[in-house]
C-alpha positions as MATLAB code, in Angstrom:
seq = 'XXXXXXXXXXXXXXXXXXXXXXXXXXXXXXXXXXXXXXXXXXXXXXXXXXXXXXXXXXXXXXXXXXXXXXXXXXXXXXXXXXXXXXXXXXXXXXXXXXXXXXXXXXXXXXXXXXXXXXX';
ca = [
      22.055    9.908   16.317;
      25.278    8.537   15.567;
      27.403   10.262   12.672;
      27.161    7.752   10.613;
      22.997    7.813   10.859;
      23.508   11.474    9.804;
      25.798   10.870    6.833;
      23.725    7.779    5.455;
      20.458   10.102    5.411;
      22.954   13.160    3.838;
      23.497   10.970    1.193;
      20.597    8.866    0.814;
      18.738    8.873   -2.490;
      15.603   10.189   -2.569;
      13.606    6.565   -3.417;
      15.749    5.289    0.032;
      14.286    8.584    1.946;
      10.889    8.097    0.461;
      10.955    4.040    1.832;
      12.024    5.715    5.011;
       8.875    7.998    5.263;
       6.805    5.273    4.198;
       8.251    2.419    7.052;
       7.921    4.740   10.013;
       4.073    5.416    9.069;
       3.256    1.762    8.910;
       4.973    1.719   12.600;
       3.342    4.840   13.516;
       0.030    3.877   13.104;
       0.068    0.004   14.247;
      -0.136   -1.303   10.733;
       1.184   -4.793    9.553;
       4.332   -4.238    7.042;
       3.306   -5.601    3.747;
       6.821   -7.767    3.489;
       5.520   -9.410    6.480;
       1.684  -10.524    5.706;
       0.637  -14.019    4.093;
      -1.969  -15.320    2.296;
      -5.350  -16.173    4.217;
      -4.682  -13.489    6.785;
      -6.533  -10.730    7.860;
      -5.061   -7.473    7.823;
      -4.811   -3.563    8.526;
      -2.304   -2.147    6.406;
      -0.851    1.696    5.020;
       1.264    3.243    2.961;
       0.535    5.439   -0.387;
      -1.021    4.243   -4.090;
       1.406    3.802   -7.192;
      -0.971    3.242   -9.824;
      -4.795    2.542  -10.377;
      -6.124    1.514  -13.235;
      -9.289   -0.472  -14.319;
      -9.457   -3.523  -15.796;
     -12.046   -6.706  -16.074;
     -11.728   -9.556  -13.966;
     -13.799  -12.592  -14.960;
     -16.159  -10.480  -17.226;
     -16.899   -7.464  -14.278;
     -15.520   -4.430  -13.722;
     -12.774   -3.817  -11.652;
     -10.903   -0.682   -9.967;
      -6.958   -1.680   -8.561;
      -4.821    0.205   -6.624;
      -1.203   -1.096   -5.669;
      -0.266   -0.097   -2.431;
       3.363    0.643   -1.326;
       4.095    0.550    2.296;
       8.379    1.008    2.169;
       8.559   -2.597    1.811;
       6.384   -4.433   -0.286;
       2.930   -3.902   -2.427;
      -0.342   -5.326   -2.270;
      -2.766   -4.706   -4.495;
      -6.590   -3.550   -3.679;
      -9.236   -4.443   -5.869;
     -12.501   -3.302   -5.911;
     -15.260   -6.016   -7.982;
     -17.744   -4.188   -9.972;
     -15.885   -0.384   -9.485;
     -15.422    1.719  -12.395;
     -14.220    4.246   -9.737;
     -13.339    4.801   -5.982;
     -14.053    8.365   -5.010;
     -10.508    9.599   -3.778;
      -8.207    6.500   -4.695;
      -5.655    7.687   -6.816;
      -2.317    7.252   -7.353;
      -0.119    9.569   -5.143;
      -2.420    9.354   -2.298;
      -1.994    8.148    1.320;
      -4.257    5.613    2.770;
      -5.121    3.086    4.879;
      -6.495   -0.538    4.175;
      -8.073   -3.798    5.977;
      -9.413   -7.042    4.460;
      -8.514  -10.583    4.057;
      -5.342  -10.920    2.284;
      -5.376  -13.585   -0.698;
      -2.782  -14.553   -3.661;
      -3.619  -14.470   -7.092;
      -1.015  -15.122  -10.011;
       2.002  -14.564   -6.961;
       0.708  -11.159   -6.032;
      -0.824  -10.300   -2.660;
      -4.438   -8.654   -3.457;
      -7.051   -7.941   -0.955;
     -10.529   -7.955   -2.592;
     -13.044   -5.041   -1.748;
     -11.395   -3.634    1.056;
     -12.253   -0.859    3.830;
     -10.136    1.583    3.500;
      -9.617    5.058    4.787;
      -7.917    7.720    3.036;
      -5.144    9.838    4.858;
      -3.622   12.897    4.812;
       0.561   12.822    4.485;
       2.443   15.832    5.668;
];
């Protein structure tokens, strides 16, 4: 490791270090970085859940979670659900599904997911 890399890591902010860890996890799991996904594509992504909310969507309850991978975010929307066991803010997970674009945001409706243990 070069002196420059050592110094950059030593003086990096906590947020920068967290982003780097998330990006490394994307590479290690063979997932697609969220920043590079496009609508109408089937993807496998991983990251940490930043927030979870329950809100009605077209008159139907929907459980929403924002997944962040160090590059960008995508909303995971579970239609007809008020809760999803194990899916909570701060949790790491891997998700698969078809990407849509809703109001300019990337969204995956009813994704398949796997809860991950993060060291």
